[in-house]
Backbone as CSV, one residue per row, in Angstrom:
resi,resn,N_x,N_y,N_z,CA_x,CA_y,CA_z,C_x,C_y,C_z
1,UNK,0.852,-1.186,0.000,0.000,0.000,0.000,0.892,1.243,0.000
2,UNK,0.500,2.218,-0.712,1.215,3.489,-0.821,1.346,4.160,0.553
3,UNK,2.523,4.711,0.841,2.789,5.335,2.147,1.812,6.467,2.456
4,UNK,1.529,7.296,1.479,0.627,8.425,1.705,-0.799,7.933,1.992
5,UNK,-1.210,6.863,1.324,-2.543,6.300,1.576,-2.622,5.733,2.993
6,UNK,-1.583,4.992,3.408,-1.542,4.458,4.771,-1.581,5.598,5.784
7,UNK,-0.821,6.660,5.500,-0.794,7.822,6.386,-2.189,8.417,6.538
8,UNK,-2.879,8.606,5.430,-4.216,9.205,5.472,-5.206,8.358,6.268
9,UNK,-5.090,7.033,6.179,-6.000,6.153,6.913,-5.861,6.301,8.426
10,UNK,-4.646,6.578,8.903,-4.390,6.638,10.346,-3.930,8.016,10.810
11,UNK,-4.135,8.994,9.961,-3.700,10.367,10.223,-4.213,10.914,11.554
12,UNK,-5.418,10.524,11.953,-5.999,11.045,13.198,-5.122,10.735,14.412
13,UNK,-4.393,9.605,14.381,-3.474,9.293,15.485,-2.279,10.250,15.493
14,UNK,-1.844,10.654,14.334,-0.731,11.598,14.243,-1.181,12.981,14.699
15,UNK,-2.391,13.363,14.343,-2.937,14.642,14.816,-2.922,14.672,16.342
16,UNK,-3.325,13.575,16.976,-3.309,13.491,18.438,-1.891,13.597,18.984
17,UNK,-0.925,12.957,18.330,0.468,12.995,18.796,1.057,14.398,18.673
18,UNK,0.673,15.100,17.625,1.188,16.456,17.415,0.789,17.380,18.558
19,UNK,-0.316,17.105,19.195,-0.773,17.940,20.317,0.260,17.989,21.441
20,UNK,1.179,17.021,21.481,2.193,16.961,22.538,3.562,17.479,22.104
21,UNK,3.701,18.016,20.906,5.048,18.336,20.408,5.404,19.819,20.416
22,UNK,4.793,20.588,21.294,5.138,22.013,21.448,5.044,22.807,20.156
23,UNK,4.088,22.437,19.310,3.860,23.155,18.045,5.099,23.174,17.140
24,UNK,5.883,22.125,17.224,7.076,22.023,16.385,6.729,21.791,14.924
25,UNK,5.557,21.208,14.684,5.117,20.958,13.320,3.602,20.825,13.293
26,UNK,3.057,21.039,12.125,1.618,20.886,11.931,1.375,19.595,11.160
27,UNK,0.121,19.201,11.052,-0.205,18.008,10.275,0.143,18.222,8.803
28,UNK,0.049,19.453,8.316,0.445,19.738,6.929,1.947,19.547,6.746
29,UNK,2.729,19.965,7.741,4.184,19.754,7.684,4.500,18.257,7.625
30,UNK,3.823,17.504,8.484,4.048,16.056,8.551,3.655,15.395,7.237
31,UNK,2.505,15.768,6.694,2.064,15.184,5.430,3.062,15.481,4.307
32,UNK,3.629,16.661,4.304,4.633,17.009,3.293,5.875,16.118,3.433
33,UNK,6.270,15.831,4.666,7.428,14.956,4.893,7.139,13.525,4.459
34,UNK,5.905,13.061,4.661,5.509,11.722,4.199,5.506,11.699,2.671
35,UNK,4.894,12.702,2.056,4.785,12.753,0.594,6.149,12.806,-0.083
36,UNK,7.105,13.510,0.538,8.442,13.636,-0.052,9.322,12.418,0.203
37,UNK,8.879,11.543,1.103,9.691,10.386,1.455,10.648,10.649,2.604
38,UNK,10.635,11.861,3.137,11.502,12.179,4.271,11.121,11.334,5.488
39,UNK,9.819,11.125,5.705,9.322,10.273,6.774,8.873,8.950,6.175
40,UNK,9.285,7.858,6.786,8.817,6.530,6.398,7.604,6.202,7.262
41,UNK,6.582,5.614,6.669,5.344,5.273,7.364,5.349,3.793,7.733
42,UNK,5.085,3.522,9.005,4.978,2.159,9.521,3.576,2.003,10.112
43,UNK,2.862,0.951,9.753,1.531,0.734,10.322,1.385,-0.714,10.760
44,UNK,0.568,-0.884,11.755,0.193,-2.206,12.265,-1.193,-2.051,12.854
45,UNK,-2.189,-2.713,12.260,-3.556,-2.566,12.735,-3.971,-1.100,12.724
46,UNK,-4.434,-0.622,13.860,-4.865,0.777,13.980,-3.786,1.659,14.596
47,UNK,-2.522,1.338,14.357,-1.408,2.123,14.893,-0.481,2.553,13.776
48,UNK,0.205,3.665,14.020,1.091,4.244,13.009,2.322,4.851,13.684
49,UNK,3.456,4.729,13.020,4.685,5.393,13.452,5.345,5.992,12.216
50,UNK,5.970,7.127,12.395,6.710,7.786,11.318,8.163,7.874,11.744
51,UNK,9.061,7.506,10.832,10.488,7.550,11.144,11.251,8.366,10.112
52,UNK,12.415,8.809,10.547,13.374,9.418,9.617,14.757,9.056,10.106
53,UNK,15.694,8.952,9.180,17.061,8.647,9.571,17.746,9.907,10.091
54,UNK,18.502,9.722,11.158,19.248,10.812,11.793,20.723,10.484,11.636
55,UNK,21.427,11.240,10.827,22.834,10.982,10.566,23.666,12.026,11.297
56,UNK,24.457,11.542,12.247,25.366,12.388,13.014,26.785,12.083,12.553
57,UNK,27.756,12.886,12.943,29.120,12.625,12.460,29.635,11.211,12.757
58,UNK,29.284,10.640,13.901,29.820,9.326,14.260,28.769,8.244,14.469
59,UNK,27.513,8.593,14.374,26.435,7.626,14.594,25.308,7.853,13.593
60,UNK,24.581,6.770,13.319,23.398,6.844,12.457,22.260,6.120,13.163
61,UNK,21.141,6.811,13.288,19.973,6.259,13.967,18.749,6.364,13.076
62,UNK,17.750,5.542,13.373,16.404,5.769,12.871,15.682,6.488,13.986
63,UNK,15.084,7.620,13.677,14.342,8.365,14.679,12.855,8.143,14.511
64,UNK,12.182,7.740,15.600,10.724,7.669,15.574,10.228,9.067,15.881
65,UNK,9.696,9.721,14.872,9.314,11.129,14.947,7.964,11.309,15.628
66,UNK,6.979,10.546,15.189,5.622,10.604,15.738,5.026,9.207,15.687
67,UNK,4.169,8.918,16.664,3.490,7.625,16.671,2.192,7.762,17.442
68,UNK,1.259,6.893,17.127,-0.004,6.900,17.842,-0.840,5.695,17.492
69,UNK,-1.821,5.443,18.338,-2.723,4.321,18.110,-2.781,3.425,19.322
70,UNK,-2.991,2.146,19.080,-3.133,1.144,20.126,-1.746,0.686,20.574
71,UNK,-1.559,0.543,21.892,-0.234,0.281,22.452,0.427,-0.993,21.943
72,UNK,-0.248,-2.131,21.998,0.391,-3.394,21.602,0.914,-3.354,20.160
73,UNK,0.126,-2.894,19.190,0.678,-2.788,17.832,1.827,-1.775,17.739
74,UNK,1.794,-0.727,18.562,2.908,0.227,18.556,4.188,-0.442,19.053
75,UNK,4.056,-1.316,20.036,5.226,-2.052,20.514,5.755,-2.976,19.426
76,UNK,4.849,-3.589,18.661,5.257,-4.422,17.526,5.971,-3.585,16.467
77,UNK,5.435,-2.391,16.197,6.080,-1.493,15.225,7.487,-1.130,15.682
78,UNK,7.653,-0.853,16.970,8.980,-0.513,17.482,9.960,-1.649,17.212
79,UNK,9.520,-2.887,17.408,10.393,-4.035,17.127,10.752,-4.117,15.646
80,UNK,9.774,-3.883,14.774,10.031,-3.912,13.335,11.003,-2.795,12.933
81,UNK,10.832,-1.632,13.522,11.720,-0.500,13.230,13.141,-0.822,13.699
82,UNK,13.255,-1.442,14.876,14.563,-1.853,15.381,15.218,-2.862,14.439
83,UNK,14.448,-3.868,13.993,14.974,-4.880,13.074,15.448,-4.248,11.770
84,UNK,14.673,-3.290,11.257,15.044,-2.596,10.030,16.342,-1.808,10.229
85,UNK,16.453,-1.132,11.362,17.664,-0.348,11.642,18.890,-1.262,11.745
86,UNK,18.732,-2.405,12.413,19.834,-3.369,12.521,20.221,-3.892,11.147
87,UNK,19.225,-4.229,10.322,19.487,-4.759,8.981,20.229,-3.749,8.124
88,UNK,20.019,-2.461,8.401,20.704,-1.411,7.642,21.973,-0.945,8.334
89,UNK,22.418,-1.695,9.342,23.660,-1.413,10.082,23.675,-0.044,10.736
90,UNK,22.514,0.429,11.180,22.452,1.678,11.920,22.851,1.413,13.367
91,UNK,23.121,2.478,14.103,23.592,2.341,15.477,22.465,2.200,16.492
92,UNK,21.237,2.497,16.110,20.142,2.359,17.056,18.899,3.101,16.625
93,UNK,17.969,3.207,17.576,16.700,3.893,17.361,16.581,4.987,18.399
94,UNK,16.164,6.140,17.953,16.048,7.330,18.785,14.587,7.764,18.811
95,UNK,14.070,8.071,19.992,12.692,8.543,20.112,12.696,9.860,20.870
96,UNK,12.118,10.878,20.279,11.864,12.130,20.972,10.363,12.145,21.227
97,UNK,9.980,12.080,22.484,8.563,11.993,22.763,8.254,12.085,24.237
98,UNK,7.016,11.787,24.571,6.564,11.847,25.957,7.279,10.805,26.806
99,UNK,7.392,11.107,28.079,8.090,10.230,29.021,7.508,8.820,29.060
100,UNK,6.239,8.667,28.773,5.591,7.365,28.849,6.186,6.301,27.949
101,UNK,6.812,6.690,26.846,7.396,5.697,25.950,8.448,4.871,26.668
102,UNK,9.173,5.473,27.579,10.202,4.737,28.311,9.634,3.629,29.180
103,UNK,8.390,3.742,29.578,7.753,2.719,30.410,7.188,1.563,29.590
104,UNK,6.948,1.752,28.317,6.278,0.716,27.529,7.139,0.084,26.436
105,UNK,8.331,0.606,26.213,9.230,0.022,25.218,10.471,-0.525,25.919
106,UNK,10.793,-1.771,25.661,11.928,-2.416,26.308,13.261,-1.968,25.734
107,UNK,14.230,-1.817,26.608,15.602,-1.568,26.188,15.967,-0.127,25.919
108,UNK,15.024,0.791,26.069,15.311,2.196,25.837,15.688,2.850,27.151
109,UNK,16.592,3.801,27.084,16.962,4.563,28.269,16.673,6.028,28.011
110,UNK,16.360,6.749,29.064,16.087,8.172,28.917,17.421,8.898,28.794
111,UNK,17.562,9.650,27.733,18.765,10.444,27.488,18.288,11.880,27.342
112,UNK,18.278,12.612,28.447,17.646,13.932,28.503,16.153,13.711,28.267
113,UNK,15.578,14.350,27.264,14.165,14.109,26.958,14.036,13.214,25.726
114,UNK,15.081,12.491,25.449,15.134,11.634,24.279,15.351,10.188,24.746
115,UNK,14.658,9.236,24.147,14.890,7.829,24.435,15.756,7.248,23.330
116,UNK,16.698,6.390,23.740,17.683,5.890,22.811,17.887,4.410,23.042
117,UNK,17.913,3.633,21.980,18.278,2.226,22.046,19.414,2.021,21.061
118,UNK,20.573,1.654,21.579,21.727,1.416,20.709,21.952,-0.072,20.560
119,UNK,22.506,-0.472,19.431,22.763,-1.874,19.142,24.234,-2.176,19.333
């Protein structure tokens, strides 16, 4: 299924997630990033996650930018994103988000207001 179509089906979860991001982006900004391919769309059931690669001078991560939906499928998506990052020889997965993610995702540690899982 086309990434933009998947995004539109579950967009309401992203709208809810944006409410917590200090107005850093709007749903139009997010849709533009999905349409351009800057954000990769991951879905499982009624859950969605958007990722982008974060390339630093010495490390490369997949960043989970926004996510929303039902918790169990979101945990499954996190595992799939981790597997994809490992397969691409990235250094880990980075999440910038609410503190609650640290309680529901295994292996992540709080690094300031960012959660990080390194491989």
